[in-house]
C-alpha positions in Angstrom: 26.1 -19.3 -69.2 25.5 -15.6 -68.9 21.9 -16.1 -68.8 22.1 -18.5 -65.8 24.4 -16.0 -64.1 22.0 -13.2 -64.7 19.0 -15.2 -63.6 20.8 -16.3 -60.4 21.8 -12.7 -59.8 18.2 -11.6 -60.5 16.9 -14.3 -58.1 19.5 -13.3 -55.5 18.4 -9.7 -55.8 14.7 -10.6 -55.5 15.5 -12.8 -52.4 17.5 -9.9 -50.9 14.6 -7.5 -51.5 12.1 -10.0 -50.0 14.5 -10.4 -47.0 14.6 -6.7 -46.4 10.8 -6.6 -46.7 10.4 -9.4 -44.3 12.8 -7.9 -41.9 11.0 -4.5 -42.1 7.7 -6.3 -41.4 9.2 -8.1 -38.4 10.6 -4.9 -37.1 7.2 -3.1 -37.4 5.6 -6.0 -35.6 8.2 -5.8 -32.9 7.7 -2.1 -32.5 3.9 -2.5 -32.3 4.3 -5.2 -29.7 6.6 -3.0 -27.7 4.1 -0.1 -27.8 1.3 -2.4 -26.6 3.5 -3.8 -23.8 4.6 -0.3 -22.8 1.0 0.8 -22.6 0.1 -2.2 -20.5 2.9 -1.6 -18.1 1.9 2.1 -17.8 -1.6 1.0 -17.1 -0.4 -1.3 -14.3 1.8 1.5 -12.9 -1.2 3.9 -12.9 -3.4 1.4 -11.2 -0.8 0.7 -8.5 -0.1 4.4 -7.9 -3.9 5.0 -7.6 -4.2 2.1 -5.1 -1.4 3.5 -2.9 -2.8 7.0 -3.1 -6.2 5.7 -2.1 -4.6 3.8 0.8 -3.0 7.1 1.9 -6.3 9.0 1.7 -8.2 6.3 3.6 -5.5 6.4 6.3 -5.7 10.2 6.6 -9.5 10.0 6.8 -9.4 7.2 9.4 -7.0 9.3 11.6 -9.6 12.1 11.7 -12.4 9.7 12.7 -13.9 11.0 16.0 -13.7 7.5 17.3 -9.9 7.8 17.3 -9.5 11.5 18.0 -12.0 11.2 20.8 -9.7 8.9 22.7 -7.8 12.0 23.6 -10.8 14.0 24.8 -10.9 12.2 28.1 -7.2 12.6 28.8 -5.5 15.5 30.5 -3.6 17.8 28.1 -0.2 16.3 27.1 -1.0 12.8 28.3 -0.9 10.0 25.7 -3.2 7.0 25.9 -1.9 3.8 27.3 -3.2 0.4 26.5 -4.0 -0.3 30.2 -5.9 3.0 30.5 -8.4 2.4 27.6 -11.8 1.5 29.0 -13.6 -1.5 27.4 -16.3 0.7 25.9 -13.7 3.0 24.3 -11.7 0.0 23.1 -14.9 -1.4 21.5 -15.5 1.9 19.7 -11.9 1.9 18.4 -12.2 -1.7 17.3 -15.5 -0.8 15.5 -13.7 2.1 13.7 -11.0 -0.3 12.6 -13.4 -3.0 11.6 -15.4 -0.5 9.5 -12.4 -0.3 7.2 -13.0 -3.9 6.2 -16.6 -3.1 5.4 -15.5 -0.2 3.2 -12.8 -2.2 1.4 -13.6 -5.9 1.6 -10.6 -8.1 1.4 -8.2 -5.2 1.0 -7.4 -4.3 4.6 -5.4 -7.2 6.0 -4.7 -5.5 9.3 -5.7 -2.2 11.1 -4.3 -1.1 14.4 -4.5 1.8 16.8 -1.1 2.1 18.6 -0.1 4.4 21.4 3.2 6.4 21.5 4.8 3.8 23.6 4.2 1.2 21.0 1.4 -0.7 22.7 -1.6 -1.6 20.6 -4.9 -0.3 21.9 -6.9 -2.3 19.3 -6.3 -4.4 16.3 -8.4 -6.0 13.6 -6.8 -8.7 11.4 -8.7 -9.7 8.2 -12.0 -8.7 9.7 -11.3 -10.4 13.1 -11.0 -8.3 16.2 -8.0 -9.2 18.4 -8.7 -9.8 22.0 -7.0 -7.6 24.6 -4.8 -10.6 25.6 -3.5 -10.8 22.0 -2.6 -7.1 21.6 1.1 -6.3 21.2 2.7 -4.5 24.1 5.4 -3.1 21.9 5.2 -2.3 18.1 8.2 0.1 18.2 10.5 -2.4 16.3 8.1 -2.7 13.3 9.3 -0.9 10.2 6.5 1.6 10.2 6.5 2.8 13.8 9.4 5.3 14.0 9.0 6.7 10.5 5.3 7.3 11.1 5.9 9.5 14.1 8.5 11.4 12.1 6.1 12.5 9.4 4.4 15.9 9.6 0.7 16.2 10.7 -1.7 14.8 8.1 1.1 13.0 6.2 1.1 9.3 5.6 4.1 7.0 5.8 4.0 4.0 3.5 6.6 1.4 4.6 8.7 -0.8 2.4 7.2 -4.2 2.0 7.6 -6.5 5.0 6.1 -9.7 6.3 3.3 -8.9 8.8 3.8 -10.9 12.0 0.0 -11.0 12.4 -1.0 -12.2 8.9 2.2 -13.9 7.7 1.8 -12.0 4.4 3.8 -9.4 2.7 2.3 -6.0 3.3 3.0 -2.3 2.8 1.6 -0.4 5.7 0.1 3.0 5.4 0.2 4.8 8.7 -0.2 8.3 10.1 -0.2 10.2 13.4 -3.6 10.9 14.9 -4.1 14.7 15.1 -4.2 16.1 18.5 -3.3 19.2 20.5 0.0 18.1 22.0 1.7 14.8 21.0 0.1 12.4 18.4 -0.7 8.8 18.8 -0.6 6.5 15.8 -3.0 4.6 13.6 -2.0 1.9 11.1 
C-alpha cells in the first residue's frame, strides 16, 4: 500500500511539474505574442503619424503655391478675395492648383478647396472632379475646420477632428492652413 501511495505521489509530483512547465511555456508564448502585437500596433501608429505629417506638409506647400498667393496680387492691400470677384481665368488657375494635388497623391485627396475669409469657396475639387461655379458653397464658416484654421499662426496647419464631408459623404480629417499674405490671410483646405 505504501508503494501505491508513493507511486501516486510521485506521479502527482511529475504531473505538477509538467503543469508548471506547460504553464511556463504558455506564458512565454503569450508574452511573445504580446510583443509582436505591440510592435504591429506601433508600426501602424508610426504610419498614421507619418501620413498626417505628410498631409500637413502638403497643405503648407500648397498654401505657398503662387497660384494661390497670386490671387492677392491683383487686390488692393487689405482687401480679401470674394467669390464674385474672382475672374474665370484666375478661378481656372486655382482649380488647376487644387486638381494637381490629386495628380501628386492619387486617391488620397478626397476634396481640396480654396475659401475666402467670408467662408465662400472660390474653387473646389472633389475626388478629381472640378466643381462648377454654381456648385460652390457660399458659406463654409459652419464647417469644423473653418474657424480653427483662421486661429492658427502663419504656416501652421489645423487638422480637424473626423467629420462627414458634405461633399463626399465620407469621414474625413481635413488639413487646412491660412494662405500667407501681407495683411489678412485667406484659407485653403
